[in-house]
N, C-alpha and C positions, 0 to 999 in steps of 0.2 A: 434377658434371663428370667426364669420364673421367680415369683415372690417366695416360694418355700425353698428351704435349703435343708431338707430332711435327710439325715444320714442313717443308714440301717445299722443298728448296733446288735450284733449277734455274736454267737460263740465262734471260736476259730474253726471248729468242726463244720459249723454251718457255712462260714465263709468259704471254707475249702470246698464244700459241696457246691456252692454257687460259682466257684471259680473266680472269686474276687480276690483282690491283693491286700486287703486290709481296710479298715473302716475309713481312713483318711484318704484312700485312693479310689473309692467307689465312683464309677462313672455312670451317669444317668441321663437319659435324653430329657431335655427340657424345652420350653417354648414351643410347644406343638402347635402347628398351623395347618389349616386346610385351605388350599388355593391362596397361600400366603397370609391368610387372616386368622385371627384368634377367635374361636367360638362363633363363627359366622352363622347367620340364620336364613340366608337367602341365596343359596347356590343353585345354579342350573347346569353345572358341569357333571356329566354322567360318570366320568372317570377323573375324579379330583386328584390333585397333587397333594401329597402329605410331606411336610418338611418339619425339621426339629433341629435343635442344637444340643451341644453336650456340656455337662457340668461335672467336674470331679477333679481329683488330684493325681490321677494316674498319668505318669509322664509318657510321652510318646504314644498316647493312645491313638489307635487306628481301628476303626469298625471294620470287621470282616464280613458281617452280614447282619441283616435286620429282619424282624418279622412284625408286621402290623396286624393287629386283631381289631375287628369292627363288629358292631351289632346294634340293634335297636334298644337293647337293655344293657346297662353297664355290668350286669352280672352274667351276661351270656355273649362274650366276645369270641368271634371266630376268626381264624387266619383269613386275611384279605387277599383275594385274587383280582387281577385286573378285569376279569370278565364277570365280576359280581354285578348284579343289576340293582341300582338304587331306585327307591320309589319316591315320587314327589311328595311334598308336604310332610316329610318325615324327619325326625331327629335321630342322628346316629352318634354312637360313642365309639371311641377308638383309643388305643394306646400302642406303644412300640417297645419291643424288646431288642436289644443289640448285643452282639457278640464281638469281643475285641480281637486283636491281631493274633492272639494266642488261642483263639477259639473258646475263650472263657466267656460265660454269660454275664451281662451286666444287669444292674437293677432295672426293672421295668418302670417305664415312665408313669406319671399320673394319667388319668383318663381325660381326654379332651372330648369336645362335641362339635357337631356341625349340623345344620339343618338344610334340607333341600327345599327348593321352591318349585318352579315350573319347568318341566322338561319339554313339553310339546304344546302346541296351540290348543290342543283339546283339554289341556289342564286348566284353561281359563273358561269361566262361565259367565263373566260379565260382558257388557257392551261398552263401546266408546260413547261418551256423551259430551255434548257442548250445549251452547245456547243458540238463539236465532239471529245473533248479530254477526256481521261480516268482520273480516280481519282489520278493517280500519277503525272499528268502533274502540274507543279508548277505555272506558270503565271495565274492570276486570270481572269475569264471570264467577259467580258464587253458586255452590251447589250444596244441597243438604238432603238427608234421608233419615226419617225417624223410624224406629223399630222397638219392639218389645221382646225382652229375653224372659222366658218362663222358667229357665233352669239356671243353675250356678255354673259359671264358666270356669273350666280348668285352665285353659290357655287359649289365646287368640293371636292370630297373626293378620296383618293386613298388607296387601300387595298393591302398590300404586305405580301406574305408568302415566305419564303426561307428556304431551306435546306443548312445551312451555314449562315454567316452574310451577310447583304447587306448595301450598300450606295446607296441611290436613289437621282436622280436629275431631276429637271424639269427646262427647259430653262437654264441649267448651274448652278442653284442654288440648294444646298443640302436641301433635304426635312427633316424637323423635327430637334429636338435637341437631339434625342436618339442616342446612339452608341451601337454597338454590339447586334443589333436586328436581328432575334427574339431570345427569351430566350430559355434557355436549356430544352430539352425534350428528350424522347427516340424517335429518329427521324424516326424510322420505325413504330411508333405507333401514334405519334401526332405531328403536326407542328402548330406553333403559327403564326398568322398574325396580323399585326399591321395596324391601321387606322390613316391616317393623313389628316388634312384640308389644301388643297393645293390651295385654291381659289386665294390667292394673287400672285401665281407663274405663272398663266396662262393668256394669253391675246388673243385677237381677231387676227386672222392671222396664221402665221407659229409658231409652237410649237414643242418641243421634250421632251420625257421622256427617261432616261437613268439610268443604274444601273451598279455596279460592285459587284461581289460576293466574299466573303471570305470563307475560309474553316470553321472557327469556331470550334465547337465541332463536327461537322458533318463529317469532313474529315481530321482527324489528319494524316499528312503525315510522321511524324517522330516518332522515338522511344519515347514513353511516359511512365511515371511511372505506370499508371493505365491501360496500354495496350489499350489505345483508338485507337492506330494505327490498331488494329484488331477488332474494333467495327463492329458489324454485319450490321450497317447501312451505313457503309463508301461508298461514291460515290462522283462523280463530282458535285460541287454545282449547284443548280437549283433554279428557282423562278416561282412564280405565281403572276401576278400583274393585278389589275383592277382599272382604273381611271373612276369614275362616275361623269358626268357633268350634272348640272341642269342649263338650260339657263333661262334668264329673261323673256322669252315668255312662260315659263312653261314646255317646252319640255325637254327631257333627252337624253344623249348619253353615251355610254360606250366604252371606249378604252382599250383593253385587250392584255395580252401576247398571241401571236399566231405566225403563220408562217411568218408574214410580218415583224417581228423584225430582226434585224441584230446583228451580234456578232464579236468580235475580242479579242485579248489580247494586253497588252500594258505595261505601266510602273509598274503595280502591279506585280512584278515578283515572289514574294514568301510571304506567310504569314502562321504563325503557332502560336497558342494560347500560346505556351510555350516559343518558341525561339523569335518570333517577326516578324516584317514586313520588306520586302525589297521593295524599290521604286526606279526606275531608270527614273529620269526626262528626260534623253535624249531620251527616247521612247515615250514621250508624243505626242499625236496628239491634237493640240490646238482646243478647241471647241467640243471635241468628245461627251460631255454630254449636248450640247446646240443646239439651232435651227440653221439651216443654214449650218450644217456640211455635207460634202459629204461622205456618208457612202457606196458608190457604190463598194469600194473595200473590204468591210467587208463581211463576209460570212452569209448565212441564218442560223438562229437558229435551233436547233434540238428540235423537240416536244418530250417530254418524259413522262414517267408515274409518277403519284404522288408518292412521297417517303413514305407517310403514308396514312392510310385510313381516318384519322380524322384531320380536320382543326379546330382550335379553336382560338378565339380572345385572344390576350394577354392583359388581364385585370389587369394590375399591372403597376406601374410607370416604365418608361424606365431607362436605364442606361445613366446617364448624367454627364457632368463636373459640379461638385458642388462647386469647389473651384480652383482658380489659385494661385500657390505659386511661389514666387521669390526665387532664391538661396540666401542662407545667406553667401555663400563664393564660390569663384572660384580660383583654383590653376592652374597656367599655367606651364606645364613642358617644353613645346616647342610651336612653332607655328603650330604644328600638333597634340598637345596632351594637353587636358585640363580635369579637374575634377571639377564638380559642386556638391555642397552639399546643401540640404534643411533642414529646422528646425525640420522636423519630418519625420517619416516613413509613407508611404501611398501607395495606390493602384491607378494605372492610367498610364499616358503617359508623355512623354516630347514633348514639341513643340520647334523646333529649327528654328532660323532665321539665315541665313548665306549667304555670297557671296563667290564665288569661280570660279576656272576655270572649263571649260566644262569637264565632266567626273570625277571630284573629288569625291572620295568615302569616305563617312563619316559613322563611326559606332558609335552608342550610346548604351553603356553597362550599364545595371542598377543593383544596388546591395544595400544591407543594411549596409555593414561594409567597413571600409577602412584599408589598411595595414599601418604599421608604417611610410612607406615613402609617404603616401598620395594617393596611388593608390587603385583601387577598389579591395575588397576582396569578391569574390563570393562563398567562400568555404562552407558557412553556408546554401546556398540555392541551389546549383547546384549538391548536393551530390547524388540526385536520377535521375539526367538527364544524359543520356548516348547517345549523338548524334552519329549517324552512317554516316551522310552526310558530305562531305567536307566542311569546312568553317563555319559550323553551331555552333553557340555559344548561350548559354542560356541567355534569357532576353536581346537580342540585336536586335535593329533596324538598318537597313542600308539605307542611302540615297545617291544616285548618282546625283550630280548637273548637271543642264542643262547648267549653266554658261552663262547666258544672260548678265551679268554685273549688273543685279538688284538683290536685296535681294530676296532670296528664302525661303519659309516656308514649313517645313516638320512636319507633325503629322501623325503617324500611323493610319490606318483605322481598322485593324482587329485583335489587340492584346492589352493586358494590362499588366502591370508589378507591382510587389511590390518592392519599393525601397526608399532610401533616398539619394543616391549618384548616379551620372551619369558620366561615363568616355567617353569623346568624343574624337575620333581619326580620323584624316584625312589623305588621301593619298598624299595631296598637302597642302602647307601652307594656313591657313585661319586665320582670325583675329576674336576672339570672346571676348565678354565681359559678365559680370554677366547678362546683359539684353538680351543675345543671347538665353538663354534657360528658359523656363517656365515649371513648373510642373503642371500637370492637375489631380486633384483628381477626380476619376471617380468611381461611383457606382450606384446602383439602387437608384433612388432619392426618397426614403421614407422620410417622415417628422417625426421629433421627437414627441413622444407622451407625453413626460414629461421632467423634468430636475432635477438636484441634485446640491446642494452646501451646504457647512457647514463651520465651522470655522477652520477645520483642513486642511491645504494646501496639505498634503500628500493624504488624502482621495479624495480631489477635482482632484488631478492629476491622481489618480487610476481611478476615474470615467471618466475622459477625455480620458485616454488611452483605456479604455474599449469601449467607444463609437466609438473612431477612428478604433479600431480593428473590431468592428461590421461592419462599413461602408466599410472598406477595404476588407471585406469578403462577400460582398453582391453584386453579379453580376448575377442577375435574380434569382439565388438560393443562399442560404448560402453556404459558402465554407470553407474548412480547413485552407487554406492560399492562398494569392494572388500571389505567385511566384512559388515555386518548384512543387506543386501538383495541386492546383486549384480544388480539388475534392469536389463534393457536399457531 
């Protein structure tokens, strides 16, 4: 339901004119959605579906007809017909008026919005880019483009497609709240793209857009239970990006991936959806993803072919962090070895805050069970995992400290795990507390459509466990488990 519950207070004569039954019985359309989404900004459906719900006190209400009005200005909405042609890169406003079973008109809804993205291949002006390494090269490709804006930006949208996962930055700030974008597809048939509003991140003068690409499901480099390492689409990660700017003077500009971008590799030394991320902070170049960085030593990007013939908008909620969990206990075995435990099993990541000497290597192993001595027991989830690379461990992230003397924060970019316990081991002494590690519950951010409760505590626990299991197995597509297989 909508947040506002505004009742129209008017004279009985005006109520009679409207055909309403009294102020406590007014029915109004609420929760307006376009393609099942509230206020979406990246639709590529030429004939979108409009849905809504009803709120009001009228008993036995039944809608007899409805009229949708739509337009590019909230002050000039016209009746919508199915053959209306929508334009790409355009914001539309709409509302709906409904008549009840007696033919009486109800209060018109509030006005909702949606934005179109790309309808045809010709709407894209960028090129697919990658680097010169092959699909077996482990460090992740990083890209950047510096540009100067001479005018004030009114609004800006960025459209990003990637074969693999991406993290995108503008002027050093991460774009959006989604993780592990884009969602899973057959990557040689269809690639999803995501639209972001990046207006607040841009400024007049010098700017930069940058990205780092993970392998995701596109380029599994290790032995996997469902043979994804032999997938027909396997290749080096690549991306297509378009930044569309609309200035306050009404003009537009488009900045796209092309030959002018630069590329390098750096601290993202390895990533695999099953085993985890490896990040070496000693390889960081400060400011690589921000304006003012000297990328003259970086190499030119490689223009490459599109991995799939079809690009489609990702018209679903993104994978997001929906809950942060604090450990319920921490067991210290030594100043190099700690085990953290959470109150429940969930899918997601660990975020570690730590100080240490330069080059200190910290491993975070994730699992669901503990051994009698309090150490991690991975036996129930690594049964199908048979790594062939030296040092590769199932559900393990590795962080190498820069060692600046300040607290460093590590959170993986291109993996997720199923776990309740985390075993943290370091190559040199570090001091950790319960506050050093945070669990991040991460899944496609769908909203519950209902709830259940009863007088039986056991049934309530079963319901809660079932809902937790659904969320832990929803990462763009429903999966069989969040740890050992992750199969759709």
